[in-house]
N, C-alpha and C positions, 0 to 999 in steps of 0.2 A: 423471773421475767413471768411474763402474762400467758398463763395458760387459755387454750381455747377451747370450749366445748360442743358440740353439733347437736343439734336436735331438728323436730319437724319432719320428719320424713314417712314413708308410708304405700299404701296402696291407691294410685288414683287412675281413673280409667282415661284415656288419648281425648286431648281437647281441656280435662282439668287444670287444676291449679292446687300448689302449694306453697307453701312459704316457711323457708328454714330460719333456724336460727344459730347464730355462734355468738356466747358470750363468754366473755372475759372474766378470770378471775380475778383481775386487776383492772385500772383505766387504760381502755385500748387506744387512748391517747399516745401511751408511749410506744403503741408497733408501727404507727408509721401508715403502712399498708397490710391492710387483708386480701387474700384472695379465698375466693373458692373453687375447688377442684373436684372432679370426679374419676371415679374409676370404673370400667362398666367390665364387665366379666371376659377374659380373655386380653384387656386393652391395658393399655399404659394409662397410668393417669395424667388427667389435661387439666389446665386453667382453665375456667368457663367466665370469671370475672373476678373484678378486681376492684378496691376502692383505697384512694388515699384519705387515710383519717382527717385529715387536718384540712384541705383542699375540696374535699368529696368528688373530686375528679376519679371517672369508674372506665373503663375499658373490658371488653365483653368479647368472647370468641366469635366469630362469625355466625358457627353452628346453633348461638342462644341470642346473639342479637334481636333487639325486638322483642323476644319474648320473656326472658330472663331480666330481672333491675334488681341493682345489686345496692343497699343503704346503709348508713349505720344511724347509730343511738347511741351519742355520748352518755346522754343519762343513764342508758339501761346497758353500757357497757357491752353492746351487743350491733354485731355486723349479720342483714338479713340479707335472704335471695330469695325474692318472689319468682317465682317459675309460674309461669302460663303457657295456655296449648301445651300443654305438655303433650309427646312422641316417646312411641315406644322405645326409641332411641336416647332420649332422657335418662332411661331406665340405669342407675349406676350406684357406685356408695359414693355419697360426695361428703367433702372434707370442708373446713374453712384453716385457714395457716397465715404466720406469717413469714416473710423473706425467710429470716431468721432460720425458724424452725425447718422451713423447706431446705435450706443449705444442710440442715443438720441430718436432714432427711429424719425428720421426728413428725410422728404424725397420730393426732388421736383414732378415736374407734370410729367416726364419720358416723354417717346418717342415712339410711337404704331409703331409694325410692325407686317405685317399681310404678312402672305405664303398662296398663294392661289394653290391648287392642279390641 
């Protein structure tokens, strides 16, 4: 099965932008759907954005709608999360995952995003 690896996190000021990458070890076309999740300190992991790999339909949590954009590039076997107008509340470890891996509670290392005020 395709493994997904996150990267692109870092430290950014309020109002800044980052683009996270999620690269598959093989063709992401076999995954069907990929979601970006985040977990802030002391909070539960939450789904912030998801994309259907074939149809490219997308969905967003209300907290990020209008600020985050999820996209995919089949040639690069990658799913991206462009984050604009970042707020301190966006500080978290961000993960990408497929529904199957979420059901198995299998997660990668994630990538840390820190937004300073």
